C-alpha positions in Angstrom: -138.7 90.0 177.4 -136.8 86.8 178.3 -133.5 87.8 179.7 -133.0 84.7 181.9 -130.6 83.0 179.5 -128.4 86.1 179.5 -128.5 86.3 183.3 -127.7 82.6 183.7 -124.8 83.0 181.2 -122.9 86.0 182.6 -124.5 86.7 186.0 -126.7 89.4 187.4 -124.1 92.1 188.1 -122.5 91.9 184.6 -126.0 91.9 183.1 -126.9 95.1 185.0 -123.6 96.7 183.8 -124.3 95.6 180.2 -127.8 97.1 180.3 -126.3 100.3 181.6 -123.8 100.3 178.7 -126.5 99.7 176.1 -128.7 102.5 177.6 -125.8 104.8 177.8 -124.6 104.3 174.2 -128.1 104.9 172.9 -128.4 108.1 174.9 -124.9 109.3 174.2 -125.2 108.9 170.4 -128.6 110.5 170.3 -127.6 113.4 172.6 -124.5 114.1 170.6 -126.3 114.0 167.2 -129.2 116.2 168.4 -127.1 118.6 170.6 -129.5 117.9 173.5 -128.9 120.3 176.3 -131.1 121.7 179.1 -128.8 124.7 179.7 -129.0 125.7 176.0 -132.8 125.5 176.1 -132.9 127.6 179.3 -130.7 130.2 177.7 -133.0 130.4 174.7 -136.0 130.8 176.9 -134.2 133.5 179.0 -133.5 135.5 175.8 -137.1 135.3 174.6 -136.5 132.6 172.0 -138.2 129.3 171.2 -135.6 128.0 168.9 -133.7 124.8 168.0 -132.5 123.9 171.5 -135.9 124.4 173.1 -137.5 122.2 170.5 -134.9 119.4 171.0 -135.2 119.5 174.8 -139.0 119.5 174.8 -139.1 116.7 172.2 -136.8 114.6 174.4 -138.8 115.3 177.5 -142.2 114.6 175.8 -141.0 111.4 174.1 -139.6 110.2 177.4 -143.1 110.6 178.9 -144.7 108.8 175.9 -142.2 105.9 175.9 -142.2 105.4 179.7 -145.9 105.8 180.3 -146.6 103.6 177.3 -144.3 100.9 178.7 -146.1 101.2 182.1 -149.5 100.7 180.4 -148.1 97.6 178.6 -146.8 96.1 181.9 -143.1 96.5 181.0 -142.5 98.8 183.9 -144.1 99.5 187.3 -143.6 103.0 188.5 -144.2 102.2 192.1 -141.2 99.9 192.1 -138.8 102.5 190.8 -136.1 103.4 193.3 -136.9 107.1 192.9 -140.5 106.6 193.8 -139.9 104.0 196.6 -137.7 106.1 198.8 -138.5 109.3 200.8 -138.1 112.4 198.8 -136.9 115.9 199.9 -138.9 118.9 198.8 -136.2 121.2 200.3 -133.5 119.3 198.5 -135.4 119.6 195.2 -135.7 123.4 195.7 -132.3 124.2 196.9 -130.4 121.6 194.9 -132.4 122.4 191.8 -131.6 126.1 192.0 -127.9 125.3 192.6 -127.8 122.9 189.7 -129.5 125.5 187.4 -126.9 128.1 188.3 -124.1 125.7 187.9 -125.0 124.4 184.5 -125.1 127.9 183.1 -121.7 128.8 184.6 -120.2 125.5 183.4 -121.9 125.9 179.9 -123.6 122.5 180.1 -125.3 120.2 182.5 -123.5 117.1 183.8 -124.8 114.9 181.0 -123.9 117.5 178.3 -120.4 117.8 179.8 -119.9 114.0 179.4 -121.1 114.1 175.8 -118.8 117.1 175.0 -115.9 115.3 176.7 -116.2 112.5 174.2 -115.8 114.9 171.3 -112.5 116.2 172.6 -113.6 119.1 174.8 -111.0 119.2 177.5 -112.9 121.9 179.4 -115.7 119.4 179.8 -113.3 116.7 181.0 -112.0 118.9 183.8 -115.5 120.1 184.7 -116.8 116.6 184.7 -114.1 115.4 187.0 -114.8 118.3 189.4 -118.6 117.4 189.2 -117.9 113.8 190.1 -115.6 114.6 193.0 -118.0 117.0 194.6 -120.8 114.6 194.1 -118.8 112.0 196.1 -118.1 114.5 198.8 -121.8 115.3 199.0 -122.7 111.6 199.0 -120.3 110.2 201.6 -117.6 112.8 202.2 -117.2 116.1 204.1 -120.2 117.7 202.4 -122.6 114.8 203.3 -123.7 116.2 206.7 -124.7 119.5 205.1 -126.5 117.7 202.3 -128.4 115.6 204.8 -129.3 118.6 206.9 -130.7 120.6 204.0 -132.6 117.5 202.7 -134.2 116.9 206.0 -135.7 120.4 206.2 -138.8 119.3 204.3 -139.3 115.6 203.4 -142.2 113.7 201.7 -144.5 111.8 204.1 -145.1 108.1 204.4 -141.6 106.9 203.6 -142.1 107.3 199.8 -141.9 109.9 197.2 -145.1 111.5 195.7 -146.6 110.2 192.5 -148.1 113.4 191.0 -150.6 111.5 188.8 -152.0 109.8 191.9 -151.8 112.9 194.1 -153.8 114.9 191.5 -156.3 112.0 191.0 -155.7 111.8 187.3 -156.8 108.7 185.4 -154.6 106.0 184.1 -153.1 107.0 180.8 -153.1 110.8 181.5 -149.3 110.8 181.6 -149.2 109.4 178.1 -151.7 112.0 176.9 -149.6 114.8 178.4 -146.5 113.5 176.7 -148.3 113.4 173.3 -149.5 117.0 173.8 -146.0 118.2 174.6 -144.6 116.3 171.6 -147.0 118.1 169.3 -145.9 121.4 170.8 -142.2 120.4 170.3 -142.8 119.5 166.7 -144.5 122.8 166.0 -141.5 124.7 167.5 -139.3 122.4 165.4 -141.3 123.2 162.2 -141.1 126.9 162.8 -137.3 126.6 163.2 -137.0 124.3 160.2 -135.3 121.5 162.1 -134.6 118.4 160.1 -136.0 115.0 160.6 -132.6 113.5 161.6 -132.3 115.9 164.6 -135.9 115.2 165.6 -135.3 111.5 165.5 -132.1 111.8 167.6 -133.9 114.1 170.1 -136.6 111.5 170.6 -133.8 108.9 170.9 -132.7 110.5 174.2 -136.2 110.0 175.5 -136.2 106.5 174.3 -133.0 105.8 176.1 -134.6 106.8 179.4 -137.5 104.4 178.8 -135.0 101.7 177.8 -133.2 102.0 181.1 -136.4 101.6 183.1 -137.6 98.6 181.1 -134.3 96.8 181.2 -133.7 97.2 184.9 -137.3 96.2 185.6 -136.9 93.1 183.5 -133.7 92.2 185.4 -135.4 92.7 188.8 -138.1 90.2 187.8 -135.5 87.4 187.3 -132.7 88.3 189.6 -132.1 86.4 192.9 -130.7 89.4 194.7 -132.6 92.7 194.9 -132.0 94.9 191.8 -132.7 98.7 191.8 -135.1 99.7 189.1 -133.5 102.8 187.7 -132.6 104.6 184.5 -130.4 107.4 183.2 -129.0 109.9 185.7 -125.4 111.3 186.1 -124.9 112.5 189.7 -124.8 109.2 191.5 -123.4 107.2 188.5 -120.6 109.7 187.9 -119.5 109.4 191.6 -119.9 105.6 191.5 -118.0 105.2 188.3 -115.1 107.3 189.6 -115.0 105.3 192.8 -115.1 102.0 190.8 -111.6 102.7 189.6 -110.3 103.9 193.0 -111.4 101.2 195.5 -110.5 97.5 195.8 -113.0 94.9 194.8 -115.5 97.2 193.0 -119.0 95.9 192.2 -120.5 95.9 188.7 -123.9 97.6 188.4 -126.1 99.6 186.0 -124.3 102.8 186.9 -120.9 101.4 186.0 -122.0 100.6 182.5 -124.0 103.8 182.0 -121.3 106.5 182.1 -118.8 104.7 179.8 -121.7 103.9 177.5 -122.7 107.5 177.1 -119.0 108.4 176.4 -118.7 105.7 173.8 -122.0 106.6 172.1 -121.2 110.3 172.0 -117.7 109.5 170.6 -119.3 107.4 167.9 -121.8 110.1 167.1 -119.0 112.8 166.9 -116.8 110.5 164.8 -119.6 109.9 162.3 -120.6 113.5 162.2 -117.0 114.8 161.9 -117.3 116.7 165.2 -114.2 115.4 167.0 -112.0 118.3 167.9 -109.7 119.2 170.8 -110.9 122.2 172.7 -109.8 123.9 176.0 -110.4 126.8 178.3 -110.5 130.3 176.8 -108.6 131.6 179.8 -108.4 131.8 183.6 -111.8 133.4 183.9 -113.4 130.6 181.8 -111.7 128.0 183.9 -112.8 129.5 187.2 -116.4 129.8 186.0 -116.5 126.2 184.7 -115.1 124.7 187.9 -117.5 126.8 190.1 -120.4 125.6 188.0 -119.3 122.0 188.1 -119.0 122.1 191.9 -122.5 123.6 192.2 -123.9 120.9 190.0 -122.1 118.2 191.9 -123.6 119.2 195.3 -126.9 120.5 193.9 -127.5 117.4 191.9 -126.9 115.1 194.8 -129.1 117.3 197.0 -131.9 117.5 194.4 -131.9 113.7 193.9 -130.7 113.9 190.3 -129.3 116.0 187.5 -131.0 117.7 184.6 -131.5 114.3 183.0 -131.8 112.2 186.1 -134.4 114.3 187.9 -135.5 116.4 184.9 -136.3 113.6 182.4 -135.9 110.3 184.1 -137.7 111.2 187.3 -140.1 113.4 185.4 -141.1 110.5 183.1 -142.6 108.6 186.0 -144.0 111.7 187.6 -141.9 111.8 190.8 -143.1 114.8 192.7 -139.7 116.0 193.9 -138.2 115.4 190.4 -140.7 117.8 188.8 -140.0 120.4 191.5 -136.3 120.0 191.0 -136.6 120.4 187.2 -138.7 123.6 187.7 -136.1 125.0 190.1 -133.3 124.1 187.6 -135.1 126.2 185.0 -135.5 129.1 187.4 -131.8 129.0 188.5 -130.6 128.8 184.9 -132.8 131.5 183.6 -131.9 133.9 186.4 -128.2 133.2 186.0 -128.3 133.9 182.3 -130.3 137.1 182.9 -128.0 138.4 185.7 -124.6 137.1 184.6 -124.4 136.4 180.9 -126.8 138.9 179.5 -125.6 141.7 181.8 -121.9 140.9 181.3 -121.1 138.7 178.3 -123.5 138.9 175.3 -123.8 136.0 172.9 -122.4 133.3 175.2 -122.4 130.1 173.0 -125.1 127.5 173.8 -123.1 124.4 173.5 
């Protein structure tokens, strides 16, 4: 992939932002058209169902593994150079943050990525919740909540100044990640067949996984030609949501991948909703709904920053390169979400919609 003419023409920072915009638009469009949502999949699981939402999430996750591991085998991406792998990870942060995020996404009726997609369709509840999520994430990154986050993260850190590559730690051969992705994809397709899910939805679900791989490949390609160091990263929403909000609040902001990603997801989701006729203004159902959503968004903002990523950032993006703390965080998100649905929604409000 020869991107040098593009970098020479517009510069490194604008190129990074452009790559973020492209990645975000692909993900936003695919996520909106497939109704991708980890929260909805967790709710189905908690209620003993393996339905449409479970099939969509599992297909997204599995295709992300296939695309990313395939790109790695082709030399289009080096896992060890990814920022998530090259920094010290926090096991305690993954556990505590993952649980908090799981609880929060059930209360807010959507993970941070899903809130952004819904906001693009006219869901005002998601707009408010998304802003709360971003503000709390900033507070946890460099505000009043930062000392608490640092303390919790430092309770149990990975050794050696790097995160753990699960494939290497388990001594698995090269290509085993790709094989696992293919196995999970077959399982997802079988669940989809039983639920009579159409081809269009399946293609869009796999498109979310493709967007994750696209982000990895594009930032890796940019790092190979850039003069200044470039972070090799892909889709996540905790840090980018905070950075995007700050971009519009501080003087002399810097363009980067994150700054293109969030607007890209919004634009892609808006386009998908417009094509599908899904644009519709929606608000809170009442004071209780608003309180619940704000509480959930705040938990996701702090929990996502503590866990090192959100449901997509840690759960799919980090999972696709087998970051140890990312897989642990994803597991804890599932646990937190399932327990919250069992103890809150199923005990109190039956039939809560899985947006």
